[in-house]
N, C-alpha and C positions, 0 to 999 in steps of 0.2 A: 659037317652035320647039316642035314636037311631041315628046312623050316617050311611051313605051309601057309598058304594064303587061300582063302575061298573067294572065287569070283562068282558074281551073280549078275545076270542080265534079265531085266524085267521090262516087257513092253505091254502097255495096256492102253486101251482107248474105249470111248463110248461108241454107240452106233452113230451113223451119219445123221440120223434124225433127232439126236438128243438136243435138248434146248440149251444145256450147259456143256461147253467143250465138245462139240460134235466131232466124231471120229471119221475115219476114211472109208468105212465099210458098213454093210447092212447089219452085221453082227458085231458085238463088242469083242475086242481083242484082249486076250490074256495069255501071253507067252512068258515063260520064265524058265531059265536054265541056270544051273549052278555046277561048279566044278571045284574040287580040291586040288590045288597045284603045289608040287614039290619045287621049292626054289632054293638056290644056293647062294644067291647074292641079290641085293637090291641097291640100285643107284638112282638118285633123283636129282633133278635140277630145275630151276626156273630161269628161263632164257628171256632177257629183256630185248625184244625186237624193236622197241621204241628208240634205241640208240642207233639203229641202223639208218644212216642218212640216205642210202641209196637202196630202194626196194628190190634191186636186182642182185644184191649181194646174198650169196648163199651162206647160211649159218649152219655149220656142222653141229648136229645134235649128238649123234652116236656114231663113232668110228668103228666099223666092223673089225678092223685089224686089232682093236683092243680086246676083242672077245673071241674071234675065230682062231682056231689052231689047226695045224695040218692034220691032226688025227680026229677032227670033228666028225660027228656022225649026223648028216643032214636029217632033219625030222625028229632027231632025239635031242641033239644039242641045240641050244638057242635060248630064246626067252620070249617075254611078252612085253609090249610097250603100251604105255598109257600116255595120252596127250590131252591137254585141255587148254583152250584159249581162255585166258584169265580175264579178258575183258567181259564185262557184264553186258547182256543184251539191254540193260537199262542205262548204259553209258550214253553220253551226249552224242548226237549224230556225227559230229566231226571227229570223234575218236573210235567209231565203230569200224574196225578193220579186220579182214579175214587173214588167216595164216595158212599158207600152203605147206603141206608135208610131202616129201618125196625123196628122190635120189637124183644124182647128177647123171647125165647120159654120156659122160666121158669127155665132154667139151668144156673144160674149165674156163675158157675165154668168152663163153657165150654170155650175152646180156639177158638171156631168157631166164624165166623161172626154172627151178629144178624140175625134173620130170615129175609131174604131179601124180601123187597117189590119191590124195584127198585134200579138201579145204575145210578148215574149222572156222565157222563164223563165231562171233562173240558168244561165250557161254557154252559152246559145244565141246564135246569130248570124243575120243576114239580109243579103242582097245584093239590090239592086233598082235599076232604072233610074229616073231622075227628070227630068222635062221642065221643071223650074222653074215649074210652074203652080200649085203649092200650097205654103204654108209647111209645114214638117215640125215636129211637136211630139212631146214625150215626156211621159207622165204616170206617176208612180210608182204602182203598184197599192196600195201601203201606205206609211206613214210609214217613213223610213229605207230606201229601196229600194236604195240603193247607187249604183254608178257605171255609166255607159253610155259606151262608146267609139263614136264615129261618124267616118267618113271620107268626104269628098266627092271624087270623081274627075271633074273637069269634062271634057267631050268637045267643047266648043264653041269657036268663035273669036270669038263676039260678046260675051263677058264682058269 
């Protein structure tokens, strides 16, 4: 049985001449989009990257083989991923660490970070579609990076 979630992205800013919280443009910004999504499964986890002693250790967040099936229809089957660096931007400077989200490039022996898709600074979040075609990894930018919240909203019936 399907369940529904409503996603909304709202981006606003003042003009660049505003005296309070000046924005990046000559005109104020007001962008808002919303969508009703049909989801069949929701999985969430909080991953403590603070226990990773070596910042080059790749932490598997989502294993594509747990969701991808041989009869999957790309672009139809898949889901949406939410990520949030749980460190507050108000944390003490020695605990402000970024978290890298990405996939491995096939070389599991490398000491490099996962193939970087994006970086979350303290307090930042991201929302993205996922077609179950790559495993999703997190790498702490530094030792004791803190916690990452991640939620998978599955939009497929083949799982």
